[in-house]
C-alpha positions in Angstrom: 29.5 12.1 81.1 32.6 14.1 81.9 33.3 17.6 80.9 36.2 16.5 78.8 34.2 14.0 76.8 31.5 16.6 76.2 34.2 19.0 74.9 35.5 16.3 72.5 32.1 15.6 71.2 31.4 19.4 70.8 34.7 19.9 68.9 34.0 16.8 66.7 30.5 18.0 66.0 31.7 21.5 65.2 34.3 20.0 62.8 31.7 18.0 60.9 29.5 21.1 60.6 32.4 23.1 59.2 33.3 20.4 56.7 29.7 20.1 55.5 29.3 23.8 55.2 32.6 24.2 53.3 31.9 21.5 50.7 28.3 21.7 49.5 29.4 20.7 46.0 30.5 17.3 47.3 26.9 16.3 47.7 25.7 17.9 44.4 24.6 15.6 41.6 27.5 14.9 39.2 27.1 15.0 35.5 28.1 11.9 33.6 31.4 12.1 31.8 31.5 11.2 28.1 33.2 7.9 27.3 37.0 8.1 26.9 38.1 8.8 23.4 34.9 10.6 22.4 34.4 14.4 22.9 31.1 15.8 24.0 28.9 16.9 21.2 28.6 20.7 20.8 26.0 22.8 19.0 28.5 23.7 16.3 29.3 20.1 15.6 25.7 19.4 14.4 25.7 22.1 11.7 27.7 20.4 8.9 27.5 20.2 5.2 25.1 17.6 3.9 26.1 14.8 1.5 24.2 16.5 -1.3 26.0 19.8 -0.7 29.4 18.0 -0.7 28.6 16.3 -4.0 27.3 19.5 -5.5 30.5 21.4 -4.5 32.8 18.6 -5.8 30.8 18.4 -9.0 31.0 22.2 -9.6 34.8 22.3 -8.9 35.3 19.3 -11.1 33.5 21.0 -14.0 35.2 24.3 -13.5 38.8 23.2 -12.8 38.9 19.7 -14.0 40.5 16.7 -12.4 43.5 14.6 -13.3 46.2 17.4 -13.4 47.7 16.3 -10.1 50.4 13.6 -9.8 48.9 10.4 -8.2 51.0 10.7 -5.0 49.7 14.2 -4.3 46.2 13.5 -5.5 45.6 10.9 -2.8 46.6 13.4 -0.1 43.5 15.6 -0.8 45.5 18.8 -0.1 44.9 20.8 -3.2 47.8 19.2 -5.1 50.4 20.9 -2.9 53.7 19.4 -2.0 54.0 18.3 1.6 55.8 21.3 3.0 53.3 23.7 1.4 50.1 21.9 2.3 49.7 23.6 5.7 46.1 24.8 6.2 45.5 28.3 7.5 42.4 27.2 9.4 41.2 24.5 11.7 37.6 23.1 12.0 36.3 24.1 15.4 38.5 27.2 15.7 37.9 30.8 14.5 39.8 32.0 11.5 43.0 33.6 12.5 43.0 37.4 12.3 44.0 38.8 8.8 43.0 35.7 6.8 41.2 36.8 3.6 38.5 34.5 2.3 36.5 34.8 -0.9 32.7 34.6 -1.3 31.4 31.7 -3.3 30.8 32.1 -7.0 27.0 32.7 -7.5 26.5 29.5 -9.5 28.2 27.3 -6.8 26.1 29.1 -4.1 23.0 28.3 -6.1 23.9 24.6 -6.3 24.5 24.1 -2.6 21.7 26.5 -1.4 21.8 29.3 1.1 23.6 28.8 4.4 21.5 28.4 7.6 20.8 31.6 9.6 23.9 32.7 11.4 26.3 31.0 9.0 28.1 31.8 5.7 29.9 29.8 3.1 33.3 31.0 1.9 36.2 29.7 -0.2 39.7 29.5 1.3 42.8 27.6 0.2 40.8 25.6 -2.4 38.3 24.5 0.3 34.7 25.4 1.0 34.1 26.5 4.6 31.0 27.0 6.7 31.6 29.9 9.2 29.6 31.2 12.1 29.0 34.8 11.1 29.8 36.6 14.4 32.9 34.7 15.5 34.1 33.4 12.1 34.3 30.0 13.8 35.0 27.3 11.2 32.1 24.9 11.7 32.7 22.5 8.7 34.9 22.3 5.6 34.9 20.4 2.3 38.6 19.8 1.6 40.6 19.3 -1.5 38.2 20.7 -4.1 40.9 22.0 -6.5 42.9 18.7 -6.8 
């Protein structure tokens, strides 16, 4: 073998070693991607209002404020009987409440109907909706919309 062939092999070998050392993540096990159109489940997505809590809240608001005072076109929108330009929500599920938003605690009789919140969460009323918030971050975990139609 000639000296030149030996140099080519040495340089090629050195190049392979450098590439392998620089890219260890290329051989790491990859995590499977979620199917398109579906977001990965998060811990906050599993802590939602139960069907019985939703029914209890709707029943309490129905008894307290009544139903049927909203025109049919607005009632089907489930936005608190607000006209389209005024129906913008001040919160989004999965996002923390914006700074400066003032929310109200639940009335005691409604809180008794739906039960206490899980540890680390609180129930509040905002814009005619019932929200479940994470206590430290005020992340909106779930909402029951349109309770004051």
